[in-house]
N, C-alpha and C positions, 0 to 999 in steps of 0.2 A: 298750896299756892300753884298757880299755873306758870309754866316756864314760857316766857315770852317768845323765845326764838323757835319754839315748837309750833307757833301759830302763824297763819297767813291772814290777810285782811278779812276774809269771810269768817274764819273761826275766832279771830280777835273781836270782830264786831258782835258775834254771838255771845262771847264771854262778857263783853261790856254791857250788852242788853240784859244778861242774866244778873248783873250787878246793879241794874236799873240806871245805868249810865246811857246818855244819848248815843246812838250808833256812830255819829260823826266823831266821837271821842277816839274811836279806833284809828281814824285817819290822823288825828292829832298825835297820838302815841307813836304811830309809824313814822311820822315826820320827825318827831323829836329823836327817836332812836336811830333810824337809818339815815336820814338826811343831815341831822345835826350832831349825831353821836352822843347825845345826852341820855344816860340811862337812869338818872336819879329823878323820879317823878316830882319830888319837891321843887325841883328847879324849872318845871314846865310852867312858864308864866301865863300862858293863855288858857289854862285849865284852873277851875276854882280850887281853893285850898282844900275844901272838903273832898272833892273828887280826887285830887292828887293823893291825899292820905288813903283813900279807899283803894286806889290803884296800887300804891306802894305796899299795902297790906295784902293785895290779892294776886300780884304777879311777881315772879322772880325773874330778874333780867340777866345778870351774870350768875350762872349756876356753879361756876368753878372758882377755886381759890388760886390766886397767883402765887405759886410756890417759889419761882425763881424767874428773874428777868436779866438776860445778858445782852450786852451790845458789843459787837466786834469793831475793830478799828476801821473796817470797810463799810460800816453802817448797818450791817446785818444785825437783826435783833431776834433773839430766841426767847420764847416763853415756855416755862414748865407749869402746866396746869394740873391741879388736883381736883378730881371730881368726887364729891361726897354723895353717895347714893343711899337713901334710907332702905332698910330691909325689914321684913317682918320677923318678929321674934316669936318662936313657937310657944314661949312660956309667958308672954305678956299680953295675952288677949288682943293680938294683932296691933299692938303698939309699935310704932316705928323705932328702930334702933339704928344707930349710925355705924355703917361698916367702915373699915379702913379705906382711905381714899385711894383712887386709882389715878395714875399720872399719864399725861400725854404731852407731847411737845408740838409747838407750832412756830414757824419761822417767817419773818418778813425780810425779803431780800430786795434792797433798793439798787437801781441803776439810774443813769441819767434820765431815762425816759419811762422807766417802769418801776412799779412797787408791787412785787410778787409775794403772795401769801402761799406758803407751803403748809398744807393742812393734813392733819391725821384723821383717819377714818375708824381706827380701832385702838383699843388699849392693848399694847403689845402687837404681836403679829403671828398669824398661824403658819406662815410660809417657812420661816426659819432659815433664810439664806445664810450661808455659813460666814459671809463677810460682813453681815449687818448687825448693828447693836439692837435694832428694834425688836427682833424676835428672840433675844437671848432668854427671856423668861416665858416664852410662849404667848398664847393669846389669853388675855384676861376678860375680854368682852368687846362688844360692838359699841361705838358711839351712836347716839341718836342724831337725827338731822339737826335738831336745835343746838346740840353740843358742837357739831361741825360748823354751823353758822356762827356760833359764839366766838370760835377761834378767829374767823375772818373779821368779825366786828371788832374784837380786841385789837387785832393787828392794824385795822383800818384807822384806828384813832390813837395809835401810839404817838407820843411826842417825837420830834426830831426825825420824822420819816420823809419829809419833803412833799407830802401829799397823800391823798387817798389811794387805796389799792387799785391797781389797774389789771392785775392778772391773778389767777388762782391756779395752783397745781396741787393735785392730790398725790403728793410724793412724800408725805410724812409717814408716821407710823401706821402700819396695817396694809392690808390688800383691799383697795377700794371696791373692787367688784365682788368681794366676799361679803360686803355690807351694802349690797346694791340699792335696796329701798331707801336707806338713810342717806346715802351719797346722792342719789338722784333727787331725793326730796330736798336736800340742802341746796343742790344746784339750782333748783327752781327759784328759791329765794335769792341766792347769790346773783342770779341772772336777771331777776325781775326788776322793772323800772322802779317799783316801790321799795325794793330791797337794796342790794348793793349795786345793782345796775351794771354788772360786769358781762360783757358780750360773750357769746358762745365760743367764738374763736380765741378768746383769752382765758378759757377754762380748759385745763388738761387733766385727764384721768390717766394715771400711770398704773399699769397692771403687769404682774409677773407672768400672766398668761393663763386665762381661763376661756377656752374657745367658746363654750356655750354662753358664758356671760358676755363675751364680746359680741356675739351674734344677738343677744338680747338687747344690748346697748344700741344696736342698729335702729330699733324701733323707738328709742327715747326721743321725745319731741325737740330736745335742745341738742343740736349737732356739735357737741364739744370735740376738742382735739383728743386723739387717742395716742398714748405712748406705750410701747411695749418694752418692758425691762428685759432685754435679751441677754446681755452680759457674757455671751459666749458665741463662738462662730459655729459650733457643732453640738450635737446632743450629748456626746460623751463628756465634754467639759461642763456643759450646762447642768447635767445631772450631779456632777461633783460639787457644784456651787449652790444649786437651788433644788431642795428636796421635791418641790412640786413639779419639777421638770419630768419626773417619772410618769406624770399623768397626761402629758401632751408633748409631742415632738415639735421641733421648730417648724417642720412642714405644716403640721396641723394649725399652729399659731399663725403662720403666714397666710394660710387659707382663710382663717377667720378675719384677719386684719384686711385682707384683700376684699372680702365681702363688705366690711365696714366702709372702706374707701369707695367701693362701687355704689353703695346705697347713699352715702352722705357727701361724697366728693371731698372729704377731708383727708389730706395727706397724713400718713402715719409717721410718727417719730419712733425710731429705735434707740433706746437708751443702752449705752454700753459702758460699763464700769471697768476701767483699766486696772488690773491687779498685776503687780510686778512678777514677771516670770511665770504667770499663770495663763493669761489670755492676751498679753500685750506684745507678742512676738510678730515679726513680719509675716510669717506663715499664717498666723491668725487673722491678720488684716486682709490677706488675700482671700481667705475663706469667707470672711465677713462680707467682703465686696460682692462675692457671688451670691450670698444670701440676700443682701440689700437690693441687688439688681432684679430680683424676682418680684419686687414690690415697689410701688411708688412711695418712697420713704426718704426721709433724711435721717442722719445718724448724729446723736449727741454723744460725744466722747467725754467721759467723766473721770478725772483722776481720783483715785481712792483716797479718802481721809481715814487715816489709821484709827483703829479702835483698840484700846488697851485690852489685852487678853486674847485677841484674835490673831491668827498666824498669817496675816496678809500685810504686804508692804505697798507703799505708794510707788508708782512707776517713775522712772527718771524722765526729765524733760526731753532728753534726746530720744528716748524710746517712744514717748508720746507723739512727738512731731514726726518721727519716722513712720509710725502707725497711721497717722492722718495722711501723710504724703502718699502712702500706698493706696489708700481709699480714693484720694483725689485724682491720682494718676489713672484710676479706673472709672473716673467720672461719677463717683459717688459723692453726694452732697454731705460732707462730714464737718461738723462744727465741734470745737473744743470748748466745753463749758468752763467758764472761769470758776475757780475754787473760791468759795465765799465763806467767811466766818470761821476760818481755821483756828483762830486764836480763842474762840469760844466753843470749840467742838460742835460746829453747826450741822454736821452730818446727822442723818436721821437716827434718833434714839440715843445719841451719845450723852446728852445731858442727863436724861433719865437713868441711863446705865451708870453714870458716875455717881448720881445721887444714891442709887440702890447699893452700889459698892460701898459708899461711905457709911450707910446705915448698917450694913452687915459686917463691917470691919475689914 
């Protein structure tokens, strides 16, 4: 079976023609799935019953299994998805056998004016940030473009969301720029008028920092917003928190980000996770202000959501506001991101981490 979300209008039309369906059926399918949110071909009333049955037998629409669905008191919704991938058996003459499922998380965050999807790009994460639940088991694999699109489609049609998705952030599990082809391929569909129709300015790629990949993104035809997960005011602290910081200094990252801004005109966002008594002191804020002023950027301050088993604490409200005040006194545009979904462990990788802990005892 073909996975629908791996296809664009041209390849879907080719697939329909191969099934001896009229080419215009591809447009009808796209309308039902993307515009109406209906993924059951049997419900597509403007297509003949015979053709609907053929489509249902030939295409797979949701490739994942919904393993868990949580809704927080603030309206945030989190999905845990299991991906079942067939694998070849060396002893069964190339018959497909089912491997154990791999799990990823995706989150829908509603506000008064926005419905933001936080998407995963990988199963697990190769970076292994010491404060993050996503990389505790390492990297299990890359998601395909269709699997990334499927997350957004599921979130776009959740009940009780108050409307369709307005924004996309690649801030879920994985390092997006380490899965460059699939992420940019997914963005083409997320952005396309025939797809989810989300504007480039409303799509954000968050990266821990790969200078070569950031420079490669400069040539991507859709000028998305770039966010750098900085999380430290200097290289010494950053290396203690982020293993991949060994491969690129803050200076090198800022140079790449500055090139991205120069080529695209898109202001960079610096993401800064505040960890109590680690990087949230006044002296750290002063240092961060100097870093930020080298680049046209704004700073998102994020209060840490605790992860069971990790030795980091959430900063106090007083320390967070003092940190923000230091930045603003130095004319740095610093915003405090509201904590969302704390009662359902909505921080990246937490639900998957808890599920794995429960299965291993």
